[in-house]
N, C-alpha and C positions, 0 to 999 in steps of 0.2 A: 428110735428115730422114725419119723414119718416117712412113708415111701414117697419117692419122687414120681411125678407124672411122666408118662412116656407117650410117644407118638410113633407107632410103627408104620412105615410106608412100604407096601408090597405091590410093585407094578406087575400087571398081568396083561401083556399085550398093550392095547391102548387104554386099558382100565387101570386106575390107580386106587388101591384099597388102603385107606387110612384107618388105623385102629388105635384110638387113644386109650390109655390105661392109667390106673391110679387116680389120685385126687386132682381133679381139674378145678381148682379153687383159687381165690384171690391171694391166698398165702403163698402161692407159687407163681405169681404173676410174671416174674422175669423168666422163669423156665418155660412157661407157656408161650410167651412171645418168641423166645428162641426156637422152640419146637415148631411154631407156626411158620417162621421165616425159613427154617431149614427145609421144609417140604414145598415151599412156594414154587420153585422151578419145576419140580415134578408135577405139581398141579397144572401149571401152564402148558406142559407138554402132553398131558393126557387128554383124551376125548371124553372121558367119563370119570367121575370120582365117587367112591362109596365110602362113607364114614361109618364104621362099625363101632358102636358105643357100648357093646356088651361088656367091655373090660373096665369101664369107668366106675370107680368106687365112690366118688364124691363129686358133686357138681354144684357150682353156684353161678350167679349171673355172669361174672367175668369169664369163667371157663366156657360157659355156653356161648358167649359172644365170640370168643376166639374161634371156636369150632364153626359158628355161623359165618364168620368172615371167610374162612376157608371155603365153605360152601358157596358163598356169593362170588368169591374170586373165580371159582370154576364156572359158575353160571353166567358171569359177566361177559365171557367170551363165547357164549353159545354152547358150552359144554353142559352135560347133565351132571347133577349132583344130588345125592340122596343120603338120608340117614337111615341106618338099620340098627337093630338090636338096642333100641332106646328103652331103658327100664321105665316101668310105670311111674316110679317116683320122680323121674326126670322129664317125663314127656310134657307135663304142663309148662315147666320152665322153658323147654325148647320151643314149644308152640308160641309162647309169649315173645321170646327173643326173635323168632322168625318173622314176627309181625312188625318189628321195630324198623321204621324207615324203609319199609320194603319197596315202596313206590316213590322214592325220592326223585323228583324231577331234575333233569340236567339243567345247569345254568343256562338261562336264555341268552342266545347270541345277540350281540349289539345290533340294533335295527336302525334303519334310516330315520333320522328325526322327523322328516316329512311324513313318513308312513306312521310313525307314532302319533303325530298330531292328527292325521286323518283317522286313525283308530280311535283317538279320544273324541273326535267329532262324531264318529259313528255311534259310539257309546252314548254320547250326550243326546243324539237324535233319538235313539231308542228309548232313553230315559224320559225325554220330553213326550214321546208318544205314550208311554205308560202313564205319565202324570196326567195327560189329557184324558186318557181312558178312565183313570181312577176318579178324576174330577167329575166327568160326565156320569159315571156310575153312581157317585155319591149324590149328584144333583137329581138323578132319576129316583133314587131311593128316598130322597127327601121329598120329592114331589108326590110320590106314592103315599108316604106317611102323612103329608099335609092333606091329601084328598081324603084319607081315612079319618082324619080329625074333623074335616068339614062335614063329612057324612055322619060322624058320631062325635059330636062336641064333648061328650062326657069322657071320651078317651084322652083328651088333652090333660097332660100332667101339669095342672095349674100351680101346684106347690113348687115343683121344680122350676117352672118358668119364672115365678116371682122371685125365687131365691137367686136364680141366675141374673135377673134384672137388678137385684140388689147388689150382687157382686160386681158385675161388669158395668153397671150404670151408676148407681148411687155412690159406691165406694171409689169410683174413678173420677168423680167430679173435682175434688181438690187438685189433683195433679193435672187434670185437663185445664182447669181454670188458670193454674199457675203458668203452665207452659204457653198456652195461647195468649195470656196476658203479656208475657215477655216477648213473644213473637210480634204481636201488634205494636208493642213499644219500640222494638228494634226497627221494624219497618218504618214507623213514623220518624224515628230519630234520623235514620239514613235519608229518608225523603227530605226532611227539613234541611239537613246538612248539605245535600247536593243541589236541591232546587233553589236554595238561597242564592246561589251564584247567579241564577238567571232571574231572580226576583219573582219566582213562581212558587213560593212556599204554600200558597193555598191549594195547589194541586196535590200536595201530600195527602190531604184528607181524601181526595178522590181516589188516589192510589190505594190508601189503606182500606177504604170502604169496599172498593171493587175487588181487590185482591183477597181480602178476608172472606167476603160473602161468596164469591164465585169459586175460589180455588183453595187458598191456604187454610181457611177455617176447617173445612171438612177433611182436607188432605192430611193436615197435621194430626187431627183427632183420629183419623183412620189408621195412620201409621202408629200412633201411640196405642190404640186398641189392639192392633195386630201384635205389637210387642208385649203388651200386658196381658190381655185376655186370650189372644190366639195361642200364645205359648202355654198359658195355663190349661187351655182345653187340650192341647196336644199332650202335655205332661200327665194330666188326669186320665185321659183315655189310654195313653201308653202304659201307665202304671196298672190300670185295670186289665189291659191286655196281657201284661207280664204275669199278673196274678190269676189269669184265666177267669176273671169275673165276667167278662163279656161272653165267653163260651158258656159259662154257667147260666147267664140270662137266656141264651138261645136254647139250652137244654131245658129250662123251665118253661119254654114256649113263649118267651117275651122277645119282641123285636128290639135289638139294641138301638136301631134308628129312632123308634118311637120313644124309648125310655131315656136314652142318653143324648142323642144328637139333635133331634127336633127341638126340645126345650132350649138347648144352648144356642142354636142358630136363630131361633125365633126371638130369644131375648136380645141377641146381638143386633138383629134387624130392627127391633123396637128401640133399643138404647142408643145406637150410633147416631141417628138423626137428632135425638135430644141432646146428646153430648156435643154434636157439631153445632147446634144452635147455641148452647151455653158457651162453648169455646169461642164462637164468633163474637158473641156479646163481650166476653172477657177481652178478646183481642181489640175490639173497637174501643173499649174502655181504656186499655193500655195505650192505644194510640192517642186517645183524648188527653190522658195525663201528660204524655210527652209533648203534645201540642200546647198545653197550658204552661208547662214549666220550661220547655226547651224552645218552643216555637213562638212564644208570646201570643198565643191564640186562646181566647177565653172559651169556656164551655159553650156559651150561647152561639158564638161564631162557628165553633167546631160542629155543633149539632146542626146548625142551619146549612153549613157547607155540605155536611154529610147527607142531609135531606135532599139537597139539590143534585148531588153526585150519584146517588144510588136509587134504585127502584126495586119494586117487588120482584122483578124479573131476575135481578142478580141473586136475590135470596133463593128463589126457586131453582135456579141453575145449580147452586151449591147444595141445597138440601135434597134435591132429587138424586144426587149421586150417592148419598149416604146409605140407603138400603141395599143398593147393589154392591157397594164396597163391603158392607157388613156380610152379605151373602157369600162373597168371595172369601173373605177372611175366615168365616165359620166353616165353609166347606173344606178349605185347605187345612185348617187347624185340625178338624175332626178326622179327615182322611189320613193325614200324617200320623195322628195318634193311633189309628188302627193299623198302621204299617209297622209299628214297633215290634221288635222281636223279643227274645227272652233275656236281654242283657241291659245293664245300665248304660253301656256305651251306645246301644241302639236308641235308647230313650233320649239321651242327650243329642245324638245326631239328628233324629227326627224333629225334636223341638227346635233346634237351630234351623233346620231346613224349612220348617213351618213358618217361622218368622221371616226368613229371607224371601220365600216364595210369596207370602202374603203381601209384604211391602212392595215387592216387584210388581205383582199383579194389580195392586191398588194404584200405583203410579201409572201403569199402562192403561188401566181403566179410566183414570182421570184424564189422560191424554186423549183417549178415544171419545170421551164425553165432551171434551173441549172442542174437538173437531166437529162432532155432531151438532152441538149447540151453535157453533159458528156457522155451520152450513144452513141451519134453519133460521138464522137471524136472531138468535137469543143472546 
């Protein structure tokens, strides 16, 4: 028969000496739990507990954990607890068990909901401050890289720039044309439907032309670019950060801003005005088709009315916003990509954050430009 485990308790004044003997293994789990409960009251009454393990003949994780729980029961009330006589073959296991959940925090007490909201507001404020600092840091690094390129034009990575232009410009044209065409058609249809009640169908053309050229053309394109190209930038740089490729570039003496970020943002600044122009033309064409088939307005009348309603100023107001929106989208996308940590969860979170921040800032920037142009009479 296998020997049974024992736990001898010897009080000595305020000190309790516990001496486990025999095999403290999972095969004797019921006996071990019984022995542990039997000395619980003695542990609670003692000021110090010593566990002498010199008599243990076999030990596994369960046995070590039962002994560790006795030690923690003593220590939880401020009593001292120590292990002595641990054989070398058991010392590693005991060390590992002692590290398990050693610093488990106590459950947080229920707080005032108002204080929780104030805490969330404070965290959001700190996060916004960090976002502004990172944005300005990226803007400064980009400016330094641009100055370096202007001083040494040969340092511009033209191949990368052209490739990025192809990706975010040329390949985006079909979806940009489709969406803006539909937007223009929807605006025109709603205009004819509602203005017809007042006999003012012709003003639909004015509305389509001014809205598309001043606001919606560039805004819709910028939002689509933020979702399409901005997310791609964040995912690409984030993946490179996870694989430590960006650190490798720095180790090789190459500036990641020059190699990775400047070509991407430069391509975005060049491509977005072109896409905005193409999108505006598609939206006006969509409005023209609706005017012909839904509003009974021929192409010649539509073009003539459009010529009278809009001016070059409307086009300038819209197209001047595009480079600034592109700059904001590029900086946010690249900075969020560089903030990715070493997990796929972090990559997904930063990509989502990049798109949300970019769209939010694009809309805010559009509103600021609208106020500015209105104040100067444009």
